[in-house]
C-alpha positions in Angstrom: 33.5 35.5 -5.0 35.8 32.5 -5.1 34.4 29.0 -5.8 35.9 25.6 -5.4 35.3 23.3 -8.4 36.0 19.5 -7.9 36.3 17.1 -10.8 35.5 13.4 -9.9 36.0 10.7 -12.5 35.0 7.0 -12.4 37.8 4.8 -11.2 37.3 2.4 -14.1 36.7 5.1 -16.8 38.8 8.3 -16.3 36.9 9.9 -19.2 33.6 9.8 -17.4 33.7 12.7 -15.0 31.4 14.8 -12.8 32.0 18.5 -11.9 31.0 19.3 -8.3 30.8 22.9 -7.0 30.3 22.6 -3.2 29.2 25.7 -1.3 32.0 26.5 1.1 31.5 29.7 3.2 35.1 30.0 4.5 36.7 30.6 1.1 37.7 34.2 0.9 41.0 34.0 -1.0 42.6 31.9 -3.7 45.1 30.5 -1.2 42.2 29.4 1.1 40.5 27.8 -1.8 43.5 25.8 -2.8 44.4 24.6 0.7 40.8 23.6 1.5 40.3 21.8 -1.8 41.5 18.4 -0.7 39.6 18.5 2.6 36.3 19.5 1.0 36.8 16.8 -1.7 37.3 14.1 0.9 34.1 15.2 2.7 32.2 15.2 -0.6 33.2 11.6 -1.3 32.3 10.4 2.2 29.0 12.2 2.3 27.6 11.8 -1.3 26.1 8.6 -2.5 26.2 10.0 -6.0 30.0 9.8 -6.0 30.4 6.1 -5.1 33.0 4.6 -7.5 34.4 8.1 -8.3 37.9 9.4 -7.4 39.1 13.0 -7.2 40.8 13.8 -10.5 41.6 17.5 -9.9 40.2 20.7 -8.4 40.5 24.3 -9.3 39.4 27.6 -7.9 37.3 30.0 -10.0 36.8 33.7 -9.4 33.4 35.0 -10.3 29.7 34.3 -9.7 28.9 31.3 -7.5 26.9 28.6 -9.3 24.5 26.3 -7.7 25.7 22.9 -6.5 25.9 20.5 -9.5 25.9 16.7 -9.1 
């Protein structure tokens, strides 16, 4: 199981960050995870009211058990 992990930080305070683990069904390889990261991050920013004022700081791919979505 490969999971995308997005890190969003406040634009005015880069030390105040949130980790988001969106459920993405099409991720079946590390390469797919890395190539889809930016697209999924843009969709998260556009669709989540909880991320207003946040910018994408980084993303990573984790191999292992899928966690629930965290916001």
